[in-house]
C-alpha positions in Angstrom: 0.1 -0.2 0.2 1.2 3.5 -0.7 2.1 5.5 2.3 2.1 9.1 3.0 4.7 11.6 1.5 6.1 12.1 5.0 8.0 8.4 4.2 10.3 10.2 1.7 13.7 10.5 3.3 15.5 13.8 2.1 18.5 12.6 3.0 18.8 9.9 0.6 19.7 12.4 -1.7 23.2 12.7 -0.4 26.4 13.7 -2.5 27.5 9.9 -2.6 24.1 8.7 -3.7 24.2 11.6 -6.7 27.8 10.8 -7.5 26.4 6.8 -7.9 23.8 7.5 -10.4 26.0 10.3 -12.0 29.0 8.0 -12.5 26.8 4.8 -13.7 25.1 7.4 -16.3 28.4 8.7 -17.5 30.1 5.2 -17.6 27.0 3.6 -19.7 27.1 6.7 -21.9 30.7 8.0 -22.1 31.6 7.0 -25.9 28.2 9.2 -26.9 29.3 11.7 -24.7 32.5 12.8 -26.7 31.3 11.6 -30.1 30.7 14.6 -32.2 28.8 12.8 -35.1 25.3 11.7 -35.0 24.1 8.6 -33.9 20.8 8.3 -35.9 19.0 10.5 -38.6 17.0 12.3 -35.9 19.5 13.7 -34.1 20.9 15.1 -37.3 17.4 16.3 -38.2 16.8 17.9 -35.1 20.3 20.1 -35.2 19.8 20.9 -38.7 16.5 22.2 -38.2 17.6 24.2 -35.2 20.3 25.9 -37.2 17.9 26.7 -40.0 15.8 28.3 -37.2 18.9 30.2 -36.1 19.7 31.5 -39.7 16.0 32.9 -40.0 13.8 29.8 -41.0 10.3 29.7 -39.3 9.7 26.3 -37.9 6.7 24.4 -39.8 7.1 26.8 -42.9 11.0 27.7 -43.6 11.9 24.4 -42.0 9.3 21.5 -41.5 9.0 18.2 -39.8 6.0 16.6 -38.1 7.5 16.6 -34.5 6.8 19.0 -31.7 8.7 22.1 -31.3 10.4 21.1 -28.0 13.3 19.2 -29.5 14.1 22.1 -31.8 13.8 24.8 -29.7 16.1 23.2 -27.4 18.8 23.0 -29.7 18.3 26.5 -31.3 19.4 27.5 -27.7 22.3 25.6 -27.5 23.4 25.5 -31.2 25.0 29.0 -30.8 27.1 28.1 -27.8 28.5 24.6 -28.9 28.4 24.9 -32.5 29.4 21.7 -34.3 29.4 20.2 -30.9 25.9 20.7 -30.3 25.2 16.9 -30.5 27.3 16.2 -28.1 26.1 18.8 -25.5 22.4 17.6 -26.5 23.4 14.3 -25.5 24.7 15.5 -21.8 21.7 17.5 -21.4 19.6 14.5 -22.2 21.5 12.4 -19.8 21.2 14.8 -16.9 17.4 14.7 -17.5 17.1 11.0 -17.5 18.9 11.1 -14.1 16.7 13.5 -12.7 13.6 12.0 -13.7 14.8 8.6 -12.4 15.3 10.1 -8.9 11.9 11.2 -8.9 10.5 7.8 -10.0 13.0 6.6 -6.8 11.2 8.8 -4.5 7.7 8.1 -5.7 8.8 4.4 -5.2 9.7 5.6 -1.9 6.5 6.9 -1.0 4.7 3.8 -2.1 6.8 1.5 -0.6 8.9 2.5 2.4 11.6 -0.3 2.2 12.5 0.9 -1.2 15.9 2.9 -1.8 15.4 5.9 -4.0 19.2 5.3 -5.1 18.6 1.8 -6.3 15.4 2.7 -8.3 17.4 5.7 -10.2 20.4 3.2 -10.6 17.9 0.6 -12.0 16.4 3.5 -14.2 19.3 4.9 -15.5 20.7 1.0 -16.5 17.1 0.6 -17.9 17.6 3.6 -20.5 20.9 1.9 -21.2 19.9 -1.3 -22.6 18.3 -0.5 -26.2 21.1 -0.6 -28.8 23.0 2.9 -29.0 21.1 4.7 -31.8 17.7 4.2 -29.6 19.4 4.8 -25.8 22.2 7.2 -26.2 21.1 9.3 -29.4 18.8 12.5 -28.2 15.6 11.5 -29.3 11.9 13.1 -28.7 10.7 10.4 -26.2 14.2 10.8 -24.2 13.7 14.7 -23.7 9.9 14.2 -23.0 10.9 11.8 -20.3 11.2 14.1 -17.0 8.0 16.0 -17.8 6.1 13.0 -18.7 7.3 11.2 -15.1 6.7 14.7 -13.1 3.4 14.8 -14.6 2.6 11.0 -13.3 4.1 11.9 -9.7 2.5 14.9 -9.3 -0.9 13.5 -10.2 -0.2 10.9 -7.8 0.5 13.5 -5.0 -2.7 15.4 -6.1 -1.2 18.2 -7.5 -3.4 18.1 -10.8 -2.8 21.4 -12.2 0.9 21.2 -12.2 0.6 17.6 -13.2 -1.3 18.9 -16.5 1.4 21.5 -17.1 4.1 19.1 -17.3 1.7 17.0 -19.4 1.5 19.4 -21.8 5.1 20.3 -21.9 5.9 16.2 -22.5 3.5 16.7 -25.4 5.5 19.6 -26.9 8.5 17.2 -27.2 6.6 14.4 -28.2 2.7 14.2 -29.3 2.0 10.2 -27.7 3.0 11.5 -24.4 -0.7 13.0 -24.3 -1.7 9.6 -23.4 -0.3 10.5 -20.0 -3.8 11.9 -19.7 -5.1 8.2 -19.2 -3.3 7.3 -15.6 -3.9 11.5 -14.8 -7.7 10.8 -15.6 -7.5 8.1 -13.0 -5.8 9.7 -10.2 -8.0 12.8 -10.4 -10.9 10.5 -10.3 -10.2 8.5 -7.2 -8.5 9.2 -3.9 -5.6 7.8 -1.8 -6.4 4.7 0.2 -7.9 5.6 3.5 -8.9 9.1 2.9 -12.6 10.6 2.8 -14.7 10.0 0.1 -14.5 13.2 -2.4 -17.9 14.5 -4.2 -18.0 13.4 -8.1 -18.5 17.3 -8.7 -14.8 18.0 -7.2 -13.3 15.1 -8.8 -14.7 16.0 -12.4 -13.3 19.8 -11.4 -9.9 18.3 -10.9 -10.1 16.5 -14.2 -11.0 19.4 -15.9 -8.8 21.7 -14.8 -5.7 19.4 -15.5 -7.3 19.0 -19.1 -7.5 22.6 -19.4 -4.1 23.3 -18.2 -2.6 20.4 -20.3 -4.4 21.9 -23.7 -3.3 25.5 -22.8 0.2 24.3 -22.2 0.2 22.7 -25.8 -1.3 25.8 -27.5 0.8 28.4 -25.7 3.9 26.0 -26.8 2.8 26.0 -30.6 1.6 29.6 -31.1 4.8 31.2 -31.3 5.3 29.1 -34.5 1.9 30.3 -36.5 -0.7 28.4 -34.3 -2.8 27.1 -37.1 0.2 25.7 -39.4 2.1 24.2 -35.9 -1.4 22.4 -34.9 -1.7 21.1 -38.5 1.9 19.6 -38.1 1.3 18.6 -34.5 -1.9 16.7 -35.6 -0.5 15.0 -38.6 -3.0 16.6 -40.6 -2.9 15.5 -44.3 0.3 13.2 -43.1 0.4 9.8 -44.6 2.9 8.4 -42.0 -0.3 6.0 -40.8 -1.0 4.6 -43.9 0.5 1.9 -45.9 -0.1 -0.7 -43.4 -0.2 -4.3 -44.2 -1.1 -6.4 -41.2 1.3 -9.6 -42.2 4.2 -7.0 -42.3 3.1 -5.1 -39.3 2.4 -8.2 -37.5 6.4 -9.6 -38.4 7.6 -6.2 -37.4 5.7 -6.1 -34.3 7.0 -9.4 -32.9 10.5 -8.6 -33.9 10.7 -5.5 -32.3 8.7 -6.5 -29.0 10.8 -9.4 -29.0 13.9 -7.2 -28.8 12.6 -4.9 -26.2 11.3 -7.9 -24.1 14.5 -9.5 -24.4 16.4 -6.4 -23.4 14.0 -5.5 -20.8 13.3 -9.0 -19.6 15.3 -8.1 -16.0 12.6 -5.1 -15.0 9.8 -7.8 -16.0 11.5 -10.5 -13.3 11.9 -7.9 -10.6 8.0 -7.3 -11.2 6.8 -10.9 -11.0 9.4 -11.3 -7.8 7.6 -8.5 -6.0 3.9 -8.6 -7.4 3.2 -12.4 -7.4 -0.8 -12.0 -6.5 -0.5 -8.6 -5.4 -2.6 -6.2 -7.2 -1.0 -3.1 -8.8 -2.5 0.2 -8.1 -4.8 1.4 -11.0 -2.8 4.5 -11.6 0.2 2.5 -12.5 -1.5 -0.2 -14.6 -3.2 2.7 -16.5 0.2 4.4 -17.0 1.7 1.1 -18.5 -1.4 0.4 -20.5 -1.0 4.1 -21.7 2.6 3.7 -22.5 2.3 0.7 -24.5 -0.5 2.4 -26.7 1.8 5.3 -27.2 4.6 2.9 -28.5 2.2 1.3 -31.0 0.8 4.4 -32.5 1.7 4.4 -36.2 2.3 0.4 -35.8 6.1 0.8 -36.8 7.3 -0.3 -33.1 10.6 1.4 -33.6 12.8 0.6 -30.8 13.3 4.0 -29.4 9.7 4.4 -29.2 9.8 2.1 -26.3 11.7 4.6 -24.2 8.1 5.6 -23.6 7.1 2.7 -21.6 10.4 2.2 -19.2 9.6 4.8 -16.7 6.3 2.9 -15.8 8.4 -0.5 -16.0 10.8 0.9 -13.7 8.2 2.0 -11.3 6.5 -1.4 -11.5 10.1 -3.2 -10.6 10.7 -0.7 -7.8 9.2 -2.7 -4.9 11.6 -5.8 -5.5 14.6 -3.6 -4.5 14.5 -4.1 -0.9 17.3 -4.6 1.6 16.8 -8.4 1.1 17.5 -8.3 -2.7 20.9 -7.0 -1.8 21.8 -8.4 1.6 25.3 -9.6 2.1 26.5 -12.5 3.8 23.1 -14.3 4.9 23.1 -17.9 5.6 19.9 -18.5 3.6 18.9 -16.4 0.9 15.4 -16.3 0.2 14.3 -17.8 -3.4 12.8 -14.0 -4.1 15.9 -12.7 -3.6 17.8 -15.0 -5.8 15.2 -14.1 -8.6 15.5 -10.7 -8.0 19.4 -10.9 -8.2 19.0 -12.9 -11.4 16.7 -10.2 -13.0 19.3 -7.2 -11.9 22.1 -9.1 -13.4 20.3 -9.8 -16.5 19.9 -5.9 -16.9 23.6 -5.7 -16.5 24.2 -8.0 -19.2 21.6 -6.2 -21.3 23.5 -3.0 -20.6 27.0 -4.6 -21.7 25.4 -5.5 -24.8 24.2 -2.0 -25.7 27.8 -0.8 -24.9 29.0 -3.0 -27.6 26.6 -1.1 -30.0 27.9 1.9 -28.9 31.7 1.4 -29.1 31.2 0.2 -32.8 27.9 1.7 -33.9 28.8 1.3 -37.6 28.8 -2.4 -37.1 24.9 -2.4 -35.4 23.3 0.7 -37.0 22.8 1.8 -40.6 24.9 4.8 -40.4 26.1 6.5 -43.5 29.9 7.3 -44.0 29.7 10.7 -45.2 33.0 12.2 -44.3 34.5 12.4 -47.4 31.4 13.8 -48.9 31.3 16.4 -46.3 35.2 17.1 -47.1 34.2 17.8 -51.0 31.2 19.9 -50.3 33.4 22.1 -48.1 35.8 22.5 -51.0 33.1 23.4 -53.5 30.9 25.7 -51.4 31.6 28.7 -49.1 29.9 29.2 -45.4 26.5 30.7 -45.9 26.0 28.5 -49.0 22.8 26.3 -49.3 22.9 22.5 -50.7 20.4 20.1 -51.4 20.6 16.4 -50.7 18.7 13.7 -52.5 18.6 10.8 -50.4 17.9 10.1 -46.4 21.3 11.5 -45.2 20.3 14.9 -43.0 23.9 14.1 -41.6 25.5 15.7 -44.5 23.8 18.9 -44.0 24.7 18.9 -40.5 28.3 17.9 -40.5 29.0 19.9 -43.8 27.6 23.3 -41.9 25.4 23.9 -44.9 22.0 24.5 -44.6 19.0 22.9 -46.8 18.2 25.0 -49.9 14.4 24.0 -49.1 12.3 23.8 -46.0 12.8 20.2 -45.8 15.7 18.7 -43.8 14.9 15.2 -45.1 13.1 13.8 -48.1 10.8 11.1 -46.3 7.9 13.9 -47.1 8.5 13.7 -50.7 9.5 10.0 -51.3 7.0 8.5 -48.6 9.5 6.1 -47.7 9.3 5.5 -43.9 10.9 3.4 -41.3 9.4 -0.3 -40.7 7.3 -0.1 -44.2 9.5 -2.2 -46.4 7.0 -3.4 -48.7 5.6 -0.2 -49.7 7.1 1.4 -52.7 8.4 5.2 -53.3 6.0 8.0 -53.5 2.9 5.9 -52.4 2.9 7.6 -49.2 4.5 10.9 -50.3 2.6 14.0 -48.3 0.3 15.6 -50.8 2.1 18.7 -52.4 5.6 18.0 -50.7 7.3 17.6 -54.3 5.8 20.6 -55.7 6.6 22.7 -52.6 10.4 21.1 -52.9 10.5 22.3 -56.7 9.5 25.6 -55.7 12.2 26.0 -53.3 15.0 25.0 -55.2 13.8 27.4 -58.0 13.4 30.3 -55.5 16.7 29.2 -53.7 19.1 27.8 -55.9 21.7 25.3 -54.3 25.4 25.8 -54.6 25.4 21.9 -54.6 22.9 19.0 -55.3 24.2 15.8 -53.7 22.8 12.8 -55.0 23.1 10.1 -52.0 20.3 8.1 -53.1 22.2 4.9 -53.3 22.1 1.7 -51.3 24.6 2.3 -49.1 22.6 5.3 -47.6 19.7 3.7 -46.0 18.4 1.8 -49.0 18.2 5.0 -51.4 18.4 3.0 -54.6 14.7 2.6 -54.0 14.1 6.3 -55.1 16.8 7.1 -57.6 17.2 10.9 -58.7 16.5 10.2 -62.2 12.9 9.2 -61.9 12.3 11.8 -59.0 9.8 14.5 -59.2 12.7 17.1 -59.3 14.8 15.3 -62.4 13.7 17.4 -64.8 14.7 20.3 -62.9 18.2 18.7 -61.9 18.8 17.6 -65.6 18.3 21.0 -67.1 20.2 23.0 -64.7 23.1 21.2 -63.0 25.8 18.9 -63.9 28.0 16.2 -62.2 31.4 17.5 -61.0 32.2 14.5 -58.7 31.7 11.2 -57.2 32.8 10.5 -53.8 32.1 7.0 -52.1 29.4 6.4 -54.8 27.6 9.8 -53.7 27.4 12.4 -57.0 27.7 16.1 -56.6 26.2 18.3 -59.1 27.1 22.0 -59.6 24.9 24.6 -61.5 26.0 23.8 -65.2 28.3 26.7 -66.7 26.3 28.3 -69.5 27.9 28.0 -72.9 28.7 31.0 -74.9 
């Protein structure tokens, strides 16, 4: 049974305990914390859009993506300070936010189960956020940046601070839209009361819910308003986007089994700890609903990309937390209870999963589809000047970021034009293209002619051979205005053709 907030022990937040959590986090993330290059395309896209914003592009008009503004705004603030090291700085910030979020979960676990040590929960959570492959756990992602406000919303709701919970829920949604599903456990918290408390009239419960809902909506609207409310809301809601289309049940089922199987295997330690404690016990309603809401959030879009499951990890950590009692860590006992032995096995499993993930971080190109663009970037630098714009035909926003050259178009990647999206292997190019995107791209290129066009639509760059430039919607424009000047690692560089006399 949950205990009162007076059970929280502030002395648990000691320099020694903080050092333990920070030390574990840094060791697990260290290679990424000194890596300058992107760990996935999302990192490069976020940073590229932020730089475009710094150079005057308006989000959702001059620089577009379907994601909320939170991550782009964060990078817009740090990019002038860190420049080419912004990706590295962003990883330090994301890691710090994760550490704080796990401590918040630790104190919530202590409030609910007084025998649990917050530092143990915090360490467990940090390890849990380090078991997925590097591009899903060490790269800065929308889900990762949304973790702290999402956890804060749940914990404040559990402590009857409904207005503040609604505010943090809105903040979380400004980093990742599915975080709005945190409204489900918040609804449960608004409509129920703590065990043993006097009954509260339904009118008051509904007023709590209405207040939290209004604050959540107002926070989202306020966060979108600076970027043009109508246009920003359209992108936020995915209006006219075909991201959810192209669903073939057989393919989706295979992908779901593969991805969910991977996540279950890597997080099995959390599940073992949960089984050790709960057994036949009844899980609190708000925690059960939080787990269900998080599962739904990972499944939206039916792609089951591994980093989507970061939305589920906080609720699983809290579910496993009550198994972290003194008996689990006791040393020198003549007889170790069976439950403690199983719990220790779960902890060992988590350590093993984290070790595997470290391997994917130490040699990222061996495990992830990361294009090698260093030589291409050097060629771009030799043929352009700072301030020039370029255009990359191919799914390689890393070229924009690493070269320091902004896109000559509103699109930092060509996914909206080709319609090629993750986990839709059987859908041909252009079937899921966003309506009107090709025409807008062509208009952008005609108004702001790039100094170079980089044809990176090759097999080794995220399967770009599925949408070659010669059959693209801009093929005629390129053929009429650009000539090939170099080929670097199979990637063609095209420069404006010299007029003939």
